[in-house]
N, C-alpha and C positions, 0 to 999 in steps of 0.2 A: 187065248184069242182076245178075251176081254181086257187083259192087262196090256196087250199090244195095242189095242184100240185106244185105251186110256193114255198110253204113252204117246201115241201119234197125235192125239187131240192136244195134249199138253205141249208137245213140240211145235205144233202148228200155231198155237196161241203165242208161245214165246218167240217164235220166228217172226210173226207179224209185229209184235212189240219191238223186237230188235231192229226192224226196218224203219222205225220212226225217224231217226236222224237222217237216213238216206232219203226219206220222203221230204224232209226239210230242204235238202239240197235240190231235189227235183222240182219243188214248187208247191204252191198251195193246193192245186188240184189233186196232186198225188198224195199230199199229206191228209187232205180231207178224205180221200178214198181209203187210205190206210186206217184212219180212225173209224170210219164207218164199217169197214170190213172187220176190224177188231171187235167193235160193239156187236155186230151181227153174229160173229162166230161165238162169242161168249154167251149171248142170249140163246143162240141156237142149241148149244150143248147143255146149258144150265137153266134156261128159261127164267122164271120168276123166283127161282131159288136165290138169285142174286140179291133179292130184296127181303128174303124171309128172315134173316137174322135181325135181332132186336136192334133198333136204331140207337146209336150213341148220341151224345150232345152235338158233336160236329155234324153228324148225319142230319139231325133235325134242323140245324141252322142252314145247311146246304139245301135241303128240301125247301125250307122257308124262302131262301134267297131266290131259287129258280121259280118258285110260285110267284114271288113278287115280280120277277123279270117278266113273266107272262102276263100278269095282271097289269103291270105298268105299261107294257107294250100295247096291250089291248086298249086301255083307256087313252093313252097318248095317240094311238092310231085313229080312234073313232071320235075323240072329243078334243084333241089338241093338235090336229094335223092341218096346218095351214102353210105348208112348205111350197115354195115356188119350184115348179118343174121337178117333182120327185120322180124316181125311176118307175114307181107304180103307186097306186093309191093305198095299198096295204104294206108299204115299205117297212114301217116300224114294227108292225105285228109279225111280218115274215122274218125279219132279223131276230126278233125276240124268240120266236119258235125255233128257229135254226140253232140258236145259241144253246138250247136245252140238250144238244148232243153231248155237251161236256158234262152234263148231269149224269148221263148214261155212262160216259167214259169214267167218271169218278167212281161210280158204284161197281162197274165192271172190274177196274183195277183193284179196288179195295177187296172185293170178293176173291179175286185170284190170289192175292197175298195171304188172306186169311185161310184159304184152303190149301196153301203151300203148293200152288200150281206154278208160281213164278220161278223160272230158272235164272237166278241172278247172274250166273257165270256167262250164259249166252248173251243176256241183255246188256250187262255192264261192259263186257268186252266189245260188243257191237257199238254201243254209245261212245266208249272211250276211243276206239280205233277210228271212228268217223271224225271225232274232234281232232285227233292226231293227223288224219289225212288232210283235213282242211288247213291245218297249220303248215304242213309240209308243202301243200299246193300254193299257199300264200308266199312262203319263203322262196319257192321256185319262181313265182311271178315277180317277186321283188328283184331278184338277182338276174333273171333272164328276160324280163319284160313281158313274158307270157307264162300262163300256167299250163298244166299238162293237157288241158282241153283246148288250148290255143287262145284263151281269153287274154287280151292285152291289159297291161297295167295302165293306170291313168292317175297321175298326180300323187297327192299325199295319202289317198285312201285306196286300198286294194280290195277286190271283190272275190278273187279266187274262183271256185266253181260256181259262184252265184251270178257270174257274168256282169249284168248292169245293176245289181242290187248290192249295196255296200253294208252287208250284214254278217260278213265272215267273222268279225271280232265277237259279235254277240253269240254266234254259233259256237265258237271255240270256248267262250266263257261258260256257256251252258253245259257243254259235254266233255271238256278236257279232264275233269276230275275223276271221271268214271274209270279211266285206265289205271292211274295210281291206286284207286280203291280196289280194282280187280286184282292187282298185284298183291296188295295187302291181304285180301281175302283168300286168294286161290293159289298163290305160290307156296310150295311146301317148305323150302329152305329160306326162311326169312332172316337168317343171320349171315348169309353169304354176301360178299362184297358186291356181286353182280346184282343182287336184289336192290341195293341202295343206288348203284350207278344207273340202273335201268329207270328207276323213278326220277332220278335227277335229269337224265337225258330227256325223258318224256316231258317233264315240266319246263326244261329249257327250250325245247322245240315249240311247245305251246306258248311260252312267253314270247318268243321271237315272232311266231305267226300272228299273235295278237297285236304286238307292237307294229309290225309291218302292215297289218290290216288297217291301222289308223283310227279304229273306233275307240274314242277316248273313255267314255263311260264304262264300257265293258272291261277296260283295263283296270279301272278303279274297283269294279265288282270282282274281277279276277283276284286282285290282292285281298279283298274282303273274304272271298271264299277260302283262299289259302290261310288267311289269318285265323278263321274259325277252325280249319283243319289243324292248324298249328297248336291251338289250345287243347284239342282232344286227342289227336293222334300222336302220342308220346314217342312211339317207336320210330317215327320218321321226322321228328321235330328238327334235328340237325340238317337233314336233307332239305326240308322246307325253308329253313333259314338261309342255307347256301343258295337255294333257288331264288329267294327274294334278293339276295346280294347280286346274283347274276342278272336278274331283271333290272335292278337299279343301274348296274354298270352298263348293260346293253342299251337302255333308254338314254342314259347320259352320253354314251358314245355316239349314238344315232343323232341326237340333238346337236352334238358338237360338230359332226361331219356333214349333216344334211340340213340346209336352211329351211326347206319345206316342213320337215318334221319339227324343227325348232319352233317355227311360227305356229304350227298346228297344236302342239302340246302346250306351249306358253299361252296361246290363245285360250285354251281351256281354263288355265289358271286365272287369267284376267277376267274372263266371263263369269267364272264361279264367284269371284269377289263382287262383280257388278250385280249379280243376282242376289247375293247376300245383302248388299246395300239396299237394293230395291225392296227386299222382304222386310228389312228393318224399318224402312220408310213407310211401308204398307201397314205394319203393326202400329206405328206411331201416327197413323192416319194422315201421313204426308203424301199426298198424291202427286206432288210435283217432282219430276225427275227429267234430266236431259239425256239420259242414257238411251242409246240406240243399240239394242241387243235383241237378236231374234228370239232367244229363249224368254227374255222378259216380255216381249210382245206376245208370245204364245201363252205365258202364264196369265197376263192381263186379259187377253182375249178369252181364255178359259174361264176366268172369274166372272167376266161380264156376261158370258153365255150362261153360266150356272145361275146367275142372279135372275135370269128370266123365269126359271122354274126351280126355285131353291129346294123345296122339300121332296119333290118326287121326280124331278128331272124331265127331260123331253123325250126320253126313250132311247133305246140302243141305236147307234148310228145316226142320231139326230144332230150331232154337234155342228156339222157344216151348215145345215139349213138354219139352225137357230143363231149361229154365229153371224150369218149374213144380215140378220135383223139388228145387229148392234149399231147404235147411232154413231156415225163415222167420226163426229167431233170428239167423242170420248177417247178415241185412239190416236188423235192427231199428234200428241206428244211422243208417240212410239212409232210414228211413220205409217199409221193406218192399221187396219185390222189384218189378222193373219189367219184366215179361215181355211185351214186344211181340213182333212177328214177327221182329225182328232187333235187335242191340245198338247200331245207329246208328254203327258204325265198320267200314269194310271189313275191316281186319286182325283185329279181334276176331271179326267174323262168320266170316271164313275159318277162323280158329283153332277156333271152336266147331263148324263144319260139317265141316272137313277135317283138323283137328288141326295140330300143328306140322309134320308132314310135308308136307301140302298147302300150308301157308303158306310153307314154305321153297321149294317149287317155284315158286310165283308170284313171290316176292321175287327169286329167281334170274333169272327171265324179265325182270322189271322192270330189274334192274341191268345185265344183258347189253344190253338195248335202249338204256338211257341211255348206257352206255359206247360203243356203236357209233355212236349219233347224235352224241355229242360228238367222237368221233374224226373223223367226216366233216366236221363243221362247223369244226373247228379245224386239221385236218391235210390236208384234201383240196382240191385246186384244181379250178376249173371247176364244173360242175353248178349254175350260179347260180340259175336259177328254182326248181329242185328243192330247193336249200338254203333258199330262202324258205319253201317249203311245209313242209320238214322242221322249220324253226324254229317254225312255227305249231303243228305236231303235237307237237313237244317241249314247248312251253308248255302246251298243253291236257293232254298226258299227265302232266306233273309235277303240274298242278292236280288231275287225276283220281285219281292215286295218292298224293296228299299225305296223310301218315299222321295228322296232328293236326287232323282235322276230323270234324264230325258228318255222317253220310251216310245215304242210303237203303240199301236192301239191295243187296249186291254181286251177288246172284243174281236180281234182278228184271230184267224185259225192258228197262226204260228205261236202267238203269245198265250192264248187261252189253252191250247193243247199242252204246252210245257207246264203252265201253272197247275192245271188239273191233274197232270201226271204226277207232279210233286205232291199235291194234296192227297191224291189217291194212294200213293206209296206210303206217305207219312201216316195217314190215318189207318191204313191196313197194318202197318208195323206196330202202331200203338195198340190196335185191337189184338194182334198176335201176342203182344206182351201181356195184355190183360188175361188172355185165354191161358197162357202158360202159368200165370200166377194162380189161376183157379184149379189147375190140375194137381 
């Protein structure tokens, strides 16, 4: 009876985790609900046992980071709060406190991995199949003008099941790799031709879905993830190379036959060089430029907003309010300010919200994690299946923290959930490795 209860408990936890990509599709409200339910279930079953294990170096930095977020939010809310027409007078403090749910998510996931409660087969197949589903839905929308839910296509970017949000490419890039990983981990006959053909088919469908979605930066990150996989997964290197050839051929054909896609992807190339020229000029203290580029405007707006509170920032979700204080003449050469809810780059947004101090803490966490992952991958023996999982999370983690990309807000549910899932899994696997070394 006790064994059955334990099994049911484990199944419930893994089922809730496996629904995370489905929650992404259904929207922020459902995703938040999913995360809150997961946290509640873990603490209901295990209580403060989640925190009883001795904290490692990354744990301590994570704790320090979230304490800093709360202190920063409190001080900014009560001593640096002069925003016009805020939603409420405790806006910054409330956002800072709500952000701590990702602290609980991190420790919950890390605990589940360390205790061997995670069922990788259920979770990885669910994640991967959701990525494949969105890819197929996008392909259907491209060829038939509507996806399976009846959402119509519109121009050079497609949304698939996300309706009026053009984030399908980002979703595919985040979840596509879990299906090839599942095949690598859980298929019994790995020398069968069907094994290789299935992986090739999945990657080809994912490629096409991502290209048709029209999200350009996720396409670059997709290639980056495959490149890291190519370095470490020797068994399927040939398949990955063939997949990259198919990707290049598909993109070339699409650009040759479709003028909208030609303009869309060539525009990315042109704008990338404009940004590069802008950054070079910035480093040389040359503030004069005649370029009119939305991304340059966002970068410049982000820098000017950060300069208002260089060391400690203005608090989480303060960007828009502080951005509106920028002297308009400073942005005249870029066509005026671009005060969105965030500056479309993780590191700029962190700097504007938490200052250099908060940015330094996070970058330190990222570097420690990368160092520890590479140390295990290159200098540790055994741990074979876990290494395959670790390579996958390394690839996704590098793509997620890649500094030279346009992003959504670092502090939104969608981005923060995925990042802290990655961090929780990685640190949990690192701890699992250390535990096995001691046995």
